[in-house]
Structure formats: structure tokens, C-alpha cells
N, C-alpha and C positions, 0 to 999 in steps of 0.2 A: 462023481464028476463035479458036484457042487463043492466038495471039500478041496478038490484040486484047484478049482477056480478061485476060491477065496485064499488059498495058500499062495497062488501065483499073484493075486492082487496085492496081498500083504507084502510079499517079497518085492514087488515092483515099487511100492511106496518106500520101503526101507532102503532099497538099493539105488533109487533114483539119484543121479549125480547132481540134479538141479535143485534138490532140497538143500538149503544153505544152513550150515552150522555157524551161527553168529550169536549176537547178544539175545538174551531171553526176555528182556524187558524193552518196551517201546521208549523212544525218545520224545519228550513232550514238545509241542509247538503251539504257539498262539500267533496266528497270522490271519490276514484277510484273504478270502478266496478270490477268484477272478471276477466274481459278481460283487465284490466289496463287502461280503458278509464275514464277520469274525468267526474263526474256527479255533477252538481250544481242544486239543486231542484229549488230554487227561480229564477235562471236565466231561467230555462225552463218555469216556470209558467209566468214570466214576458214577455216571448216571445210569449205568447198566447197559450201554450200547456196545455193539460189536462193529468195529470199523474194518472194512476191506479196502485196501489201497492197491491201486495199480500204478506203479512208478514207470513212466514211459520215457523213451529217448527224446522225442517221439520218432517212431519208425514203423515201417510196414509190418515187420514181424511182431510188433506190439499190439496190433489191431485185434487179431483173433482171440488171444488170451484175455485181453481186456473185455471184449464183448462177452466171452464165456462168463467172466466174473460178474459182469453186470446182470446177465440173465439169471445167474444163480441168486444173486442178492435180491433181485426183483421177486423171486418165488417166496420170499419171507414177508412181503408187503401185507399179506392178509393174515398169516398165522402169527407174525410178530411185528405188528405195525410200529414203525418208527424205531425199531430196535437194531436193525442191521443196515448200516449206512455204507455207501460206496464213495470213495474219493479217487479222482484221477489227478496224479501229480507229475510234475516234471522230474526227471531222474536226479538232476543236480540243482534245480531251482533257478536256472538262468534263461529259460525260454520265455519270452514275453507272453503274457496271457492272450494277446491277440493271435499269436502264432499257434499257441496250444489249442485255443478255441477253434481256430480254422482247421487244424489237423483233425480234431475230434469231429467237427461237422463234416469234413470231407469223407470220413469213413462211417458216417451214420451213428456216431456216438453222441447222443443228446440227452438232456434232462439229468445230468450228473453234476456233482460238485467238482470243480476243477481248481487246482492249486498250482501256483508256481512261485516258490519262495526258497531262498537258500537255507532257510531253517528246516526245510523238509527235503532230505536227500537220501539216496540209496546208501551212501557211505556209512551211515549209522547202522546198517543191517548187513554188513559183510560184502561179498563180491557183487559186482553189478550184473543186472540182467536186462533183457529186452523182451518183455518188461520184467520187473520184480513185483510179485504179488505177495502182499502181507495180510494177515488176519490178526487183529489186535483186540484184546478183550480183558475185562476184569478190573477190579479196583487196584490190583497189583500190576496192572498195565502189561500183561503178558503178551509175548509174541507167540501166537498159536501156530501160525504157518509163515514160512519165509521161503518162497519158491521163485526160481529164476527161469525165464525163457519159455514158460508154458504152464498150463494148469488144466486139470480135468474137473468136471463137475462133482465127481464123487469125493475126491480129496478136499475140495473146497467146501462142500456141504458138511463133511465130517468136521472140518476145522471150525466152521461157523457154529455148528451145534455144540461143539466143545466150548466155544466162546460164550454161547448163550447159557451153558451150564455154569460157567464161571460167574457170569453176570447175573444169574437168577437170584431173586430175593431169597435169603436164607430163612427169614422169619415168616413162615407160612402161618398167617394169623388163624387161630382156631385149632391148630395141631400142636401137640407137645412133642411128637416124634412120629416118624414113619420109617418103615423098612421094606425093602423089595428083595425077594429071594425065591428060589435059588438063582444064583447067577454065576456061571451059565445055567440055562434051563433047557428043557426039551419040549414038554407039552403044555406046561402052564407056569405062569408067574403067580406069586402070592404077594399081595400088598397088605402090609400090616400097619394100621394107623391108630393113633390115640388122639381122640377128639376132646378138646377142652370145652368147646361150645358148639352148638349146631351150626354147621357151615355147608355151603354147596361145594361139592368135590367132583372133579372130572379128571380123566386121565387119557393119555394118548400114547401110542407107539409110533415112532417116526423112523423111516428108513434112511439110508445114507444119502439118498437123493432129496431128502427133505419132505417126502410124501408121508402124510398121515395114513398108516395102514391099519390102524385099529383105534377106535375112539368110543369111549363110554358115554352114556347119557349123563348129564349133570344131575346129581342126586344129593339130597341133604342127609347128613349123618348125625345122629344124636351123640351126646357126650358119652365117652367110654371107648373101649377097645373094639376094633373091627378088623376082620381078615377078609380080603376080597380075592377071589380066584380070577385070573386073567388068562384065557386060552390063547396059546401061541402055536399050537401044533400045525396049523395051516399056513403059517408064515415060513418063508424060506430061511435056510441057515444063514447066519451072519450077525453083524452088529446092528443094533437098533438103539434109539434113544427113547427112554420112558419120561414123559412129561406129566407131572402131577400139578393140577391147577386147583388152588384153594382160594375162593373169592376171586380176586384178580391178581393174586401172587402165584408164582409157579416155581418148581424146581425140576431140573432135568438130570437124569442118571443114565449112564451107558449100560446096556445089557447085551449079553451074548445068547443067541439061540443056536443050539446044536441039534443034530439029528442022530 
């Protein structure tokens, strides 16, 4: 039954007509938001942040997907503070900020960055949507997700975690290398690390909803090679993200658990 569920879920994502095939890299902008604060997209992405944009008409049909996106982004406030940001933008940048702020307030959308500038438009990302949801990440400014007219929390979480993986620091200070295997796995993962100097290490498994389903204690490892067994047999079949934290740096890798 689980295999059938995940097969259907994967096919739904692949066949969804609202997933847009458009440019694979973001278009930069340097604008002031509706609060008068400077926003530079590429500077944020280069700093390792993941940007989720909801481009609205604005319209009634834009409300629910936008709120879903905000709710998902807010779940990262504790696990990845300051790393996942949400922008609400006008679809073509011609709606006055007063009108866009009023629309957002009317539907209970508060506490978010709001932009309305012709330098930020849906036309850079293929066909228009109501709304268009984008996930942008990485120093190469990749478009991780480009979705029209709706969103669900699972696909948005998957895209954000992929973005965090792109944006993660590659130089895990204190480690010369690490390897995670087998992948796919059934009952356990093995983490192989080579430590240059004694460092605190912790690791997590995160599901597609962004929930930490397994977390180790932070432990110090001496210089040398170490192999760590990570039990996964009690976790459900599916895709997870393995987060390795060394000092305050981290790396994320996708893993598959099968039964």
C-alpha cells in the first residue's frame, strides 16, 4: 500500500500541468520593498538563503496558495533561522503598494515582505499563474520550483529542502570528507567521516514535511576515520533529507528509504 501511495504521489508531481517548464535560473532584481527596504535577490541567494516568492494578481484564488506557502516557510524559522525567506510580489509590478498591502491585510496575510516593481514580474518565469509560486536558491541562482495556480506543502517542502542543500556550506570545517551509504537503504544508513581536528558533530533525518524524525546527540569526534550506524527501519518508506551539522556549518543530502 505504501509503495502504491508513493508511486501515485510521484506521478502526480510529474504529470501536474501546473508545473511550469521555463528558465532554470532566476532573474536578478534590486528594488525597494513596500516598506522602503532595499531587496537584492542575488545578494540573498549568494548569502545562502532560499527565497520563496508568491506572485499574485492579486485575486481571491491567490489567497489560499499564498497562505500555504507562508505556513511552510514559517516552519523553518527554528530549524533554519533567517535562511528561508518569503516575498509576496505583484504579478507584473504595476499594483500600487497601498493596494497590495490592503489586499494582503484583507485576507490576513501579515508580517511578510511585499514587493511591487516592474523589475519583478511573472513574465520572466514562463506562463502566468494566480498565483505563481517560485523557490529560488544557490549561488548559481537556480529555480527549484515554478508552480502555477496552487501548491501543496509536500512539494514546497521538498523544494525548500533541495534549495537548502544547494545553499549549504560545502566547507564543513574539521572534516576532510564524508560519505553516506547505502542509498537507497532499508534498515540502516552508515555515515563515514574523516575528521581533521576534534569537532562537534550532529545529524538529523528530515521528512518531506520538514519534520525532524531522527536526531542524534551532539558528540565530539577525535581526528581520524569514523563509521556511524544510523537506524532507519522504523521510519516509513520514502524520501528523506540527511542533515550533517559540523560546528555551525551543515550539508544536506537526499536519501531514499525502502522496505
